[in-house]
N, C-alpha and C positions, 0 to 999 in steps of 0.2 A: 500301368494307367493311362500311357500313351504310346502311340503307335513308333515303331522304330522308324518307319517312314516319316512320320513328321519331325521325328527327332533329326535326321539326317537333315531334312529342308531347312530346318532353323540351323543348323551347323554351317551349312551352304551358305547361308547369306550370310554367316561371320566370315567365311573365307574369301567372300569376293573381293577384289581390288579397292585399294583405297580409295580411289576416285568415286566410286559407288557410294560409299558411305555419307558422303555429304550432297550427294546429287538428289533432286527431288524423287526421281524414280515414279512408279506408277502405284503409289502405297495404299491408294483408297481413302486419303484423307487430304486435307487442303494445307499444304506447308504455307501459302500464302496467307490462310486466316491465321497460322499460326504466328506467324510474323507480324502481321497487322496487330494482333492481341497483344502480342508481346510489346509492340512499339507503344501502345496505348498506356500498359502498365508502366512502362519506364517514364512515360510522359507525365502521368498522375503523380509517381514519386519522384520526379527530378526537382531539384531545387535551383533557384536562380545560382546561376553561376556554378553549376557543376560541372560544366563541361571541362572547366580548366582544374586540373589536379592541384592540391594545397602541397607545400612541401610536407617529408615524410614524417617529421615530428608532428605537424600540425595533425594530418592525416591520423595518426596513431591517438593522439590525445582525443579525438573526437571517435573514437572505434566504439568505444562502449555505450553510445549514447541510446540504443536499444537493447531488447532482451532477445538472446538467441532461440526463445521459444514461441512456437507458432501453437496457438490454443487448439486449432482444428486437428493438428497432429497429435496433440496430449490427448484428446479426445479419443481419437482412432488406437492410439496404444493402448488406453485406457481399457477398452472393449477386449484386448487380445491380452492382457497381463497374465492371466491364468495359463496361457497356452505357449508360453516361452519354452518349457522343457519337453513339448511334444515334439519328438524326433521326423514324425511322418506330418505334422501339422503347416501351418502358416509359416514357421519359421525354420523348416526344415533345409532350406538352402543357406540360412546364417551357421546352423549346425555342420553342413558339409562345409561350410566356407572356413571353419576352422582348420582345416588341413594345410590351408596356404597361408592364414594370417598369423596363425601363432608361430610358425617357423619364421615368417617373416620378420616380426617382431624380435624374436628371440635372437635370430642370426645377426642380424642389425646392431641390436645392442651388445652383443657379444665381440663386435667388431670393434667397440669403444672400451666397453667393462670385460676384463678379464675375469672368467669363471674360476671360483675357488673351492665351489661345492660340487662334486661330481654327483649328477642326478638332479640338482637343484641349481642349475648353471645362472640362475637371476636373483639368487640370493643378495640381499644388502641393496638392492633396488625399489625406489619407490616408483609405481605406474599408478596414472590417474585413468580409467577407464570410462570416458564422457559418453553419455546415452548408453547405458551398459545394459539396460532392458531388464532381462531374468538371470544376467550374469554368463551369459553363455562364452563370451571371451573372458570376461575376470576371471573364471575358476580354473583354468588351464594355463593361464598365468601367474596364479597364485601356485598352482602345482610346481611351476618350473620353478618356485622360490623366491618371487617377487612379493612384496608387500603392497597389495593392490586395493584403491579405493574405487569403488564404482559408483556413480552419481546418475541420478536420471529424475526429470522431473514428476514422473509417472509415479505416485507413491505406491500403488499395488505391484507396479512392477518389482520395485524395491523388496517389497514383501516376499514376494515370489523368489526373488534372488536370495534372500535372507532365510527362507526356509528351505531350500533346497541346501545352499551352501552349509547349513547348519547339520546336515546328515553327515558331513566329511570332517573328521576332527583332525584331518592335515591341512583344511583350510580355516579352521576356527581363528587361528592366531595370525593368518596372513591376508585374510578377505575381510573387508568392511564395507559397507554401503550406505549412503547418504540419499534423502531424497531431496536434491535441489539442483540448480541450475548451475551451469558453468560459471556465468557471472555472481551469481549467489557467492559460489566458494572463492572465485577471485578475489571479490570486495570484501571477506571477513577482514576484520583488523586484526593484527599480530604485532607484535614488537619486533625491534631488527633483530635481536638474536634469533627469535623464533622465526623469522621470516625465511632465512636460507633452508631451515630444516623443516619447513612446511612444505618447500617447493618440492617438484616430481623430476625423479630421472627420465621419464617417458610420459607422454598423453596419447593414450589411443582414443581415436574416434573413428570406429568402423561402421560403415553404414549407417552415419548420422547427419554428415553434413547436407547431404540431399532432403532432409526434412526441416532445417533450419531456418529461423526468419531472418537473421540477420549473420553473415558470415564475417564481415569485418569485426564485430564484435568477437564472433568465435576465435578468430585468429590473434586479435590481441590479447582476450583473457588465456589463451593457451600459452602465449609468449609469456605473461606475467605468472602463471603458476609453474613455469619449467625453469630448473636451473639454467644456469649458462651452458651450453653445450649439451643441453638434452634434448631427447629426440621427440619427434612430433610424427605418427603413424596414421593415417588414414585409407579407407577403401571407400570409394563411392562410384557414382556413375557418369560417364562423361554426357555431354549434351551434343549429341548428333541424331540424324535421323535413324540411324541405324540402332540407337539406344531407346529411341521411342518406340519404335517397330518391334523390337525385342522386350523391353523392359516393361511397357506398358501395354500394347497392344496384345501380344504374344503373352507375358507373365500374367498380367492381371485379367485380361479380357478373354483370351482364349484357353490357354492352360491352367489358369487359376492358380499358379505355383503361390502367389501372395493375394491377399485381398484386395477388391477392386478400388481403385483410389488411394493405394498405399503410396503411389508417387505421383508427383507433379513435375513434368518436364520442363517446367520454367524455372524450378531451381536445381536441376542438373549443372553442373560445371564442368568445364574443359580443364584437361592437365594444365594447360599454357596459363588459363587465368586463375586455376587454382595456386599455381606456383606464382604468378605474379603478385595476388594478395598475400600471400605469405611471407614474402621476399619484403614487401612493403611493412612486414612487422617484424622483421629481424630474424627471419628464417632463411636458410639455405638449402634448396632441395637437394637431395642427395640421389635420389633414385625414382623412377617411376617406371611402373610394371603392369602390363595387360593382366585381364583375370578373364575367365570364359568358363561359362555355367554350361553344363551339358543336362538338359532336362530329361533326358531317358536313364542315364546312368545316375543321375543325382551327384555328380562330382565336379568339382571346380580344378581348372588347370591353369598354369602360367600360358600367356600368348604372347606374340611380338606386338598386337594388335590393341591399342588403348581406347577403340571405337565405342566400347560397351562399358565394363567396369575395368577400374586401375586401383591399383593400390601404391599410395605416396610415401616416403619417407623424408623428413626435412628435420635439420638441426637449427636449434637456437644458438647463432653467432655470437650474441652478445646481449648486454642488458645496456638499449641505446637510449631507451625513456626512464626517467624516473616515475618507478611506480609507487613509492612510499605515499601511503594514505590516501590512495586512488579507491574510490567507492564507485562501482558503474553503476548502482541502484541510484545513488544520491546523483550521478552527473546524469543520468537518463531524466529523473524528474525535473532536474534544472533545464536540460535543455527542450524536453517537450511539455514541461509545466503549463 
């Protein structure tokens, strides 16, 4: 579909020395304008006194004050809900990413949980797949033996996921789906005895956080639904000049690997900022690995650079906050009412 010459040019950009990643360069667009717009957005959203961080407990107590869902993102994915399982379509890169992200989740979980069932190494583990879409990652985790719940706010995507998994008898007892948000799931009332059994051994959010409206709420709710010692797996896009050039200009506008408007560079987050956010919500980041997509071969590979895509594994260190009786929906109404 694309010439190998163009592919080599794209890969050449990725191999440049680190100093060029954050430099302005001659990219054909104005980074001054990008920074000015970002400053204006931050000023509009800033609250009095926001320049001073509150103590850890107060930050977490406020963290579910908003929904993680961006209505514009829901509309965008609603239009694509029937295309999740087209391996050559808009989600081709996500299909290919399973070659990296499935082993990444499996191997890190097996470092903590001993496999007792050959062929089904994740048997006995409960995994939550946040923003599961059509179930592209949910299904392979279920085939590894895990009990997986996939959630997504787009109801048509959930219907697509349910229909696809229904054709595989091996998944019927292991994989389930719900059309809901993370904060809705987190805020459901359960008894104290049920609370521990309702928590998950792992939460996966792959190619999700760059589409969310509120990352603080996301981190808080992930901690809420995880067992102590549970794992959080994230794959996302770094916020660099190179990620803009390749992730938006090349992937959306030139190569059309994904639909135009799929990504908003302002929502991208660096590994450093993501680690800081997670640590403020009771996580310890265990590893961060760079990922690289080759548009010519359609394959992903691990790389030492996190300048574009990266995968992160974090562990919930403890229940530092009393989550009992906490309802993100009620808290949001009280905060913004």
